[in-house]
Phi, psi and omega in degrees: 000132180254137179283150174293165183298324180290326178284331174296320177294323179293324173305318179297322177296318180289330185078026179221125176266123186278122170288332177240082185299339179298335178293318178293319177302316181293319181299334184257010181258112178284158182300335179290348181245003184281162178204173179305332180256000180227089182291151180272184188264011187294319179292323177294322177302316179302314181291316183299325177301318181288321178296316178302315182301318180293315182295316181293320178301312181296318181296320180293321178298319181287327184289329181219094185291342184259357184291141177277167176301323180295332176276324183289322186301311179293328176296315179302311181300321180294328185274334184255354183294160187301323181297321178292317177301320179293322177297318177297318179300321177293323179303323182255009174058048175299326182306327183291337183248004177295141177260108186239150171291162185301316183296319179292323179295318181291336181267013176085029184301330182291349181248356186286134182301314183298315181293318181293317178298316178298317182295322179298316178296322180294321178296320176302315180296321180298317178294320179299313182290329183277319187240357180092177185298320182298322179294316178295319179298316179300319179297311182298314182296327177292314185283328184262001190307308183296322181290324178297318181289329187260352185299135183279150180295335179254021180298122180220148173287157185303322180296317178295315181298320181291320178297319179294325177299314180294317180298321180297336180254017177058034175264160171294157178301151177302148177254137179246121185237127175283116183258344179198152172219129182220171181091168180290164183300327183280347180213062182287158172234133184248135173253122182242133175250131176258138185229134174259153180299333180280359172109344181290143179220159172202154182223153177208157180239136179207175183279355174220154179298320182298313180295322179293321178297315180297318181293320178295318178298319179297319178297317182292321176300318179296320178296316181297316181295320181290335180275343183277000000 
Protein backbone atom coordinates (compact mmCIF):
# COMPACT_ATOMS: atom_id res chain seq x y z
CA UNK A 1 0.00 0.00 0.00
CA UNK A 2 1.33 3.41 -0.98
CA UNK A 3 0.56 6.55 0.99
CA UNK A 4 -0.89 9.62 -0.69
CA UNK A 5 1.41 12.61 -1.11
CA UNK A 6 -0.14 14.45 1.84
CA UNK A 7 0.39 11.46 4.13
CA UNK A 8 3.96 11.08 2.91
CA UNK A 9 4.51 14.70 3.93
CA UNK A 10 2.86 13.95 7.27
CA UNK A 11 5.31 11.08 7.78
CA UNK A 12 8.03 13.68 7.53
CA UNK A 13 6.37 15.78 10.23
CA UNK A 14 6.21 12.75 12.50
CA UNK A 15 9.77 11.72 11.70
CA UNK A 16 8.71 8.11 11.18
CA UNK A 17 8.56 6.22 7.88
CA UNK A 18 5.88 3.53 8.01
CA UNK A 19 6.81 0.02 6.91
CA UNK A 20 3.07 -0.70 7.22
CA UNK A 21 1.43 2.44 5.82
CA UNK A 22 -2.04 0.98 6.37
CA UNK A 23 -1.53 1.70 10.08
CA UNK A 24 -1.20 5.43 9.46
CA UNK A 25 -4.24 5.38 7.18
CA UNK A 26 -6.25 3.67 9.89
CA UNK A 27 -5.04 6.04 12.60
CA UNK A 28 -6.39 8.97 10.60
CA UNK A 29 -9.76 7.40 9.71
CA UNK A 30 -12.67 8.65 11.82
CA UNK A 31 -15.68 6.40 12.41
CA UNK A 32 -17.74 8.63 10.11
CA UNK A 33 -15.56 7.44 7.22
CA UNK A 34 -15.24 3.78 8.19
CA UNK A 35 -16.63 0.80 6.27
CA UNK A 36 -16.31 -3.00 6.40
CA UNK A 37 -13.09 -2.66 4.38
CA UNK A 38 -11.89 0.58 6.01
CA UNK A 39 -11.58 0.27 9.82
CA UNK A 40 -11.66 3.39 11.97
CA UNK A 41 -9.10 4.54 14.54
CA UNK A 42 -10.96 3.74 17.76
CA UNK A 43 -8.98 0.62 18.69
CA UNK A 44 -5.73 2.42 17.94
CA UNK A 45 -6.85 5.33 20.10
CA UNK A 46 -7.32 2.92 23.02
CA UNK A 47 -3.79 1.56 22.62
CA UNK A 48 -2.19 4.94 22.00
CA UNK A 49 -3.62 6.33 25.21
CA UNK A 50 -1.82 3.60 27.19
CA UNK A 51 1.48 4.05 25.36
CA UNK A 52 1.31 7.81 25.92
CA UNK A 53 0.62 7.29 29.62
CA UNK A 54 3.66 5.06 30.08
CA UNK A 55 6.04 7.38 28.23
CA UNK A 56 4.81 10.49 30.05
CA UNK A 57 5.02 8.74 33.43
CA UNK A 58 8.62 7.75 32.80
CA UNK A 59 9.53 11.21 31.46
CA UNK A 60 8.11 12.97 34.51
CA UNK A 61 10.00 10.70 36.88
CA UNK A 62 13.27 11.41 35.07
CA UNK A 63 12.59 15.13 34.77
CA UNK A 64 12.15 15.65 38.52
CA UNK A 65 13.81 13.00 40.65
CA UNK A 66 12.61 14.59 43.90
CA UNK A 67 8.92 15.06 43.04
CA UNK A 68 6.37 13.25 45.17
CA UNK A 69 3.47 11.23 43.80
CA UNK A 70 1.20 14.08 44.81
CA UNK A 71 3.19 16.46 42.61
CA UNK A 72 3.59 14.04 39.70
CA UNK A 73 -0.07 13.05 39.38
CA UNK A 74 -1.45 16.47 38.39
CA UNK A 75 1.45 17.01 35.98
CA UNK A 76 0.67 13.64 34.39
CA UNK A 77 -3.03 14.44 34.11
CA UNK A 78 -2.28 17.79 32.49
CA UNK A 79 -0.04 16.17 29.88
CA UNK A 80 -2.21 13.22 28.85
CA UNK A 81 -5.69 14.73 28.92
CA UNK A 82 -7.64 14.95 25.68
CA UNK A 83 -7.27 18.72 25.42
CA UNK A 84 -3.47 18.47 25.48
CA UNK A 85 -3.49 15.70 22.88
CA UNK A 86 -5.68 17.91 20.70
CA UNK A 87 -3.29 20.85 21.12
CA UNK A 88 -0.40 18.64 20.01
CA UNK A 89 -2.51 17.46 17.07
CA UNK A 90 -3.04 21.09 16.07
CA UNK A 91 0.69 21.74 16.32
CA UNK A 92 1.35 19.12 13.64
CA UNK A 93 -1.89 19.83 11.71
CA UNK A 94 -3.47 16.40 12.02
CA UNK A 95 -6.79 18.00 11.09
CA UNK A 96 -5.59 18.52 7.53
CA UNK A 97 -5.05 14.79 6.97
CA UNK A 98 -7.99 13.36 8.93
CA UNK A 99 -10.32 11.17 6.90
CA UNK A 100 -13.85 12.28 7.77
CA UNK A 101 -17.33 11.58 6.46
CA UNK A 102 -19.07 14.47 4.74
CA UNK A 103 -21.40 15.27 7.65
CA UNK A 104 -18.54 15.35 10.15
CA UNK A 105 -16.45 17.44 7.80
CA UNK A 106 -19.27 19.95 7.30
CA UNK A 107 -19.74 20.28 11.05
CA UNK A 108 -16.14 21.33 11.62
CA UNK A 109 -14.72 17.94 12.55
CA UNK A 110 -11.19 18.93 11.62
CA UNK A 111 -11.20 21.44 14.49
CA UNK A 112 -12.98 19.40 17.17
CA UNK A 113 -10.98 18.73 20.31
CA UNK A 114 -12.31 15.18 20.77
CA UNK A 115 -11.56 14.12 17.20
CA UNK A 116 -8.09 15.66 17.19
CA UNK A 117 -7.20 14.18 20.57
CA UNK A 118 -8.39 10.73 19.52
CA UNK A 119 -6.44 10.94 16.26
CA UNK A 120 -3.25 11.95 18.08
CA UNK A 121 -3.52 8.91 20.35
CA UNK A 122 -4.24 6.69 17.34
CA UNK A 123 -1.16 7.99 15.51
CA UNK A 124 0.97 7.17 18.58
CA UNK A 125 -0.40 3.61 18.49
CA UNK A 126 0.26 3.33 14.76
CA UNK A 127 3.91 4.31 15.28
CA UNK A 128 4.14 1.86 18.21
CA UNK A 129 2.77 -1.05 16.17
CA UNK A 130 4.91 -0.16 13.15
CA UNK A 131 8.21 0.67 14.82
CA UNK A 132 7.99 -0.57 18.38
CA UNK A 133 8.05 1.15 21.75
CA UNK A 134 11.26 3.10 21.14
CA UNK A 135 9.82 4.70 18.00
CA UNK A 136 6.61 5.70 19.80
CA UNK A 137 8.60 7.02 22.75
CA UNK A 138 10.79 9.13 20.47
CA UNK A 139 7.70 10.63 18.82
CA UNK A 140 6.02 11.46 22.12
CA UNK A 141 9.12 12.99 23.68
CA UNK A 142 9.65 15.12 20.57
CA UNK A 143 6.08 16.40 20.45
CA UNK A 144 5.57 16.80 24.20
CA UNK A 145 9.09 18.06 25.09
CA UNK A 146 8.25 21.70 25.80
CA UNK A 147 5.14 20.80 27.74
CA UNK A 148 6.98 18.28 29.90
CA UNK A 149 9.54 20.92 30.82
CA UNK A 150 6.99 23.64 31.51
CA UNK A 151 4.17 21.71 33.18
CA UNK A 152 3.43 23.17 36.61
CA UNK A 153 3.56 21.06 39.73
CA UNK A 154 0.01 22.12 40.52
CA UNK A 155 -1.25 21.66 36.96
CA UNK A 156 -4.79 20.43 37.19
CA UNK A 157 -7.69 20.26 34.82
CA UNK A 158 -10.56 22.60 35.82
CA UNK A 159 -12.83 19.79 37.07
CA UNK A 160 -10.14 18.49 39.41
CA UNK A 161 -9.29 21.98 40.63
CA UNK A 162 -12.95 22.77 41.33
CA UNK A 163 -13.47 19.50 43.18
CA UNK A 164 -10.42 20.18 45.34
CA UNK A 165 -11.72 23.69 46.05
CA UNK A 166 -15.02 22.23 47.24
CA UNK A 167 -13.35 19.51 49.31
CA UNK A 168 -11.10 22.07 51.03
CA UNK A 169 -14.27 23.83 52.20
CA UNK A 170 -15.92 20.55 53.26
CA UNK A 171 -18.52 20.78 50.51
CA UNK A 172 -19.93 17.91 48.49
CA UNK A 173 -18.32 17.41 45.06
CA UNK A 174 -19.61 19.67 42.27
CA UNK A 175 -22.59 18.37 40.31
CA UNK A 176 -22.63 18.45 36.50
CA UNK A 177 -26.06 18.55 34.91
CA UNK A 178 -26.86 18.40 31.20
CA UNK A 179 -29.37 21.20 30.68
CA UNK A 180 -29.62 21.14 26.89
CA UNK A 181 -28.64 19.21 23.80
CA UNK A 182 -28.99 20.63 20.33
CA UNK A 183 -27.82 20.03 16.78
CA UNK A 184 -28.05 16.92 14.57
CA UNK A 185 -27.10 13.48 15.87
CA UNK A 186 -23.81 13.50 13.98
CA UNK A 187 -22.77 16.85 15.47
CA UNK A 188 -24.52 17.41 18.81
CA UNK A 189 -23.76 20.25 21.19
CA UNK A 190 -24.17 19.79 24.93
CA UNK A 191 -24.84 22.45 27.52
CA UNK A 192 -23.60 21.47 30.97
CA UNK A 193 -24.21 23.38 34.18
CA UNK A 194 -21.92 22.83 37.16
CA UNK A 195 -23.38 23.47 40.60
CA UNK A 196 -21.75 23.83 44.00
CA UNK A 197 -23.49 23.08 47.27
CA UNK A 198 -22.84 26.69 48.30
CA UNK A 199 -25.01 27.89 45.41
CA UNK A 200 -22.52 28.99 42.76
CA UNK A 201 -23.22 27.83 39.19
CA UNK A 202 -21.81 28.20 35.69
CA UNK A 203 -22.68 26.69 32.33
CA UNK A 204 -20.94 26.07 29.03
CA UNK A 205 -21.68 24.49 25.66
CA UNK A 206 -19.35 22.24 23.65
CA UNK A 207 -19.36 19.39 21.15
CA UNK A 208 -18.78 16.79 23.87
CA UNK A 209 -20.03 16.45 27.44
CA UNK A 210 -16.49 16.19 28.73
CA UNK A 211 -15.38 19.42 27.06
CA UNK A 212 -18.52 21.22 28.25
CA UNK A 213 -17.92 20.05 31.83
CA UNK A 214 -14.32 21.22 31.78
CA UNK A 215 -15.31 24.59 30.32
CA UNK A 216 -18.10 25.06 32.87
CA UNK A 217 -15.72 24.21 35.71
CA UNK A 218 -13.17 26.71 34.37
CA UNK A 219 -15.84 29.43 34.22
CA UNK A 220 -16.94 28.74 37.78
CA UNK A 221 -13.37 28.77 39.04
CA UNK A 222 -12.85 32.14 37.37
CA UNK A 223 -16.03 33.48 39.00
CA UNK A 224 -14.92 32.26 42.42
CA UNK A 225 -11.46 33.79 42.04
CA UNK A 226 -12.83 37.16 40.90
CA UNK A 227 -15.23 37.26 43.83
CA UNK A 228 -12.58 36.49 46.43
